N, C-alpha and C positions, 0 to 999 in steps of 0.2 A: 504493502498499501504505500509504506514512503517511498520508495524507488519510482510510483507513479507518478506521483507527485513532481517530484522532483522532474521526470522531465516532461508530464506538463507544465511546470510554472519556465520550462525552457524555454519547448517552443515558446509559448503567449512569449515571451522576453527575446525569441526571433520576430516575431512575428512582430512585436513594436517599433523594435529595427529597422524590421522591412519599410513598415509603411512613412515612419521617419523619414525614413532616406528618400526614400517618392517623393515624398510632399517638400525636401530643399532639393531636389535635381527639378521641380515641379518650377517652384518659383529661382532654382537659376534661367529654366528656359527663360521662364517669363521679363526676367531681369537682362537675358543678354535680345530677347528680343524688342526692349523697349528701347534698349542699349542700342542697336542696326539704325530702327527709327528713327531714333535723334536727333543720327550720324545721317538715315536721307532728308532727311527735313533742312538742315542747315548746308548738309552741302548742294541742292534745288536750291536752297537762298541763295549761298557763295555763286550758285553757275548763270543764275539769272539776271545776276551784275554785266552781264557779259548776252552778243547778240546771236543769236539762236541761229539759224543762217548768214550763207557767204560768209563773214569772221567772226565765227566763232570767238577770235581769242582781244577780242574789241569789246572796247565797251558799251553796250546803251547808250543813245543821248539822255534816256530821264535818270542814268547813274548821276545820286551826285552824292556829295559828303555826307549827308543824309541818311543814305538809305544808307551806308557802304559802313556807316559806323552803329548802324542796330546788327549789320549782318557779324561784326565782328565784335559784338556784346553778348549776341546772339552764341556763337562761338565760341568765348567766351565760359561762357557758362555749360558749354557743353561741357570743355576740359575740366571746368569744379566737380563734374561728376565722378568717381572713382573708378568708374564701372567701365570707362570709357579709356583705362590706360593700355590695352593692345590698339589704342588703334590711330596712336601719336601717328606711325604715316600719312594715315591719312592725315589728320589732324592737320598738318606741315604741307598737305600739300594744299590744302585748301587755307591757310595763313599768308603761306605764297601768291594763291591765286585771287587775296582781299587784295593784297603788298603790292600786285599786276594793278589791279580796278585803279585803287589809291595813287597810285605811278601818274596810270594813264589819265586817269580827271584832274592831277598835279597837270601835265605835259595841257590839255585842251583849254582850262583855262588862264594858259599861258600864252595861248595860241591864238587867242582870242580876236576878234577884227575893235575889241574895245578904243575906248582914248587911250590913252598914257594915264592920267589920271586918273579915273574911274576903273582903268585896271589895276593900279595900287590901291585905289583904296577897298577894292571885293579885297583883294592879298593882305592889309592889313584888318579885314571883317575876320576874315579866316584866320586868321593868324587869334584874335582877342576872340574867337567860337572857339578855335583848339587851347585856352589857357582858362576854358571857363567850370575843366575841373575844381572844387573848394575844400580843397581840403578837413578832413575832421580832424579833430579834436587833439586823441594819440596818429594822429601820424605821422610819419618819419618824415620829413620836408628839407632836399635840399634844393637851395637857391637865392643867388646874391652871395655868391658860396657864402652862407649860412647853413647850420644843420641843425632843427626841429626837432626834440627828443630821442638827442642823444643816449639820452640813463634806457631810454625802452629802448633801444637797437642793441646796446651793449648786454644788454640784460637779454634777450632775447639768445645774444650770436652766443654767448657761457650758459645756455641752458637749451640752444635746441641741436639738431643733429649729432651724431656717432660720437662725437668728441665732447656731446653737450655735459654741462655736472650738477642738471637739477633739473631731474626727469615733474617735479612735483613744481616747476616755473610756474604760475599765472598765466603771462603772457606765452602764450600758441600760437598767438598769429599775429604777425603785423605788416601795414602798407607801408611797402616805400615813394616816393611820391617825389619826384625827379625835377627841374625848370629845365627844359632845356633851351630856353628864349625864345626863338620866333616861330622856332620848329617845332612849339608845346609843350607838352607835359607827358612825360616817361612815367607808369605806372606798373610795379608790384608785391603782387598778394603774399607774401611768405608766412608756411606756413606749417610747426614741428612735427609729425612725423611717427610713430609705435607702433611697428608689426611683434609684438610679444609671442606669435607663435616662431613665429622667424627669427626675436629680437636683436633686436635690427631699431636706428634708427637713422634716418633723411630730413630734409627741410623741402618739402616744395616751394618750387617755383610757379606762378601765373601771371604771364605779362599782362596790360594794357594796354593797346596801342591805341583806343580809340582820341585820344587829344595828342596824338602824336603826328605829325608831317616827316619823315627821313625827306630832308632834302635833297633835289639829284646830282645824283656821280659823284655821292660824298659819302663817300665808306662810312661804317655804321656799326661799332660791336653793342651788336642791341639785341639781345633774348625776346624771339617772336613767335616762342611756342614754349608750353609747356613741359617744366624744370624738373626734376630729381639731384637734385647735392650733398655732398654726402654731409659738409656742415661749414660753417661762417668762420672766419678767422682773422687780423687785424691787421696786414702789413706794411710797417713802419716804412721796411726799404721805398715801397711804392706809393706808401702816404697816401691807403689803400683798405677800406672794406673789403672783406674780398671771397664769395662764393667760392668753394672750394669744391673738386670731383666731381661736376656740374655734365647731364647729360648729353652737352655738345659741346664743352668748355671744360680743361679740367680744372681753368681757375678764373673767376669772372670780375673782374675787379666791380663794385656797386657803389660807392658812394666814397670819394674825399672823406681820408680824414683832416679836419679841419676844426679849431680851436673859437671859430666863430658858434658861438650859440643865436637859435632863431630867434 
C-alpha cells in the first residue's frame, strides 16, 4: 500500500511538472510572436519613410523631421524590450536606414530654392527644435564645459557593471545628456543589469538620437545602436569617463572629466 502511494505521488509530480513546462512554452511562444510583430511594425514604419516605386532608396516628398523623429522614438522603445536582444542585426539595419533618411532630408533642405535668408532662418529653427529636450532634475548634463550631477554619475559608475562594488545601490538607471551645440543633443540611457543565474553584471546603454543631427561629412564617434558594456571607469590620461568592453567599441569616451559644476 505504501509503495503504491509513492508511485501515485511520483506520477502526480511528473504530471504537474509537465503541465507547468507546457505553460511556460506557450508563454514563450506568445512573447516571441509579440516580439516578431513589434519588429515587423517598426520595419514597416522605417520603410514608410522611403519611396516604394522607382527609387526605393530615396525618401518620400512627405518625409520630414517630425516623421523621422517619430520612427526613431518607436525604434528606441522597441530596443528597450529585453525580448528583442536577438534582433541586434535587424535593429542596426533599421537604425542605418533612419540615419540615411535624416541625411537625405538635410541635403534636400540645403538644396532647396529658398532665398539665403529664409534658408538660414529655417536651419536656425531646426537647430532650436533639436535642442528642445528639457533635462530632468537628475539627468547628467554636459554643456558649455560644465557637468551637472557628477555625484550621481560617479555613484552609478562605482556600483554598476562587472567591476561594480555595490549591488544594493539605489541608482540603477541614469540618463546622460550631451549638448553638441548646433548639432543638437545626444542622449544615452544607462542601466545597471544583473543576471543572477549566470552571475554576470553589465551596463546596458540605449542611445536616443531624436534630438541630434550629425553634420555632413564629419566623422562622429557616436553610439547609434543599443549596447552592452562591461563596466565604466575614469581615465585620467584621456580625461574622460569611459564605457569599457562594449558591443561595438572596446572603449567609448562618454563624457569629459571637468571640474566645472553645472
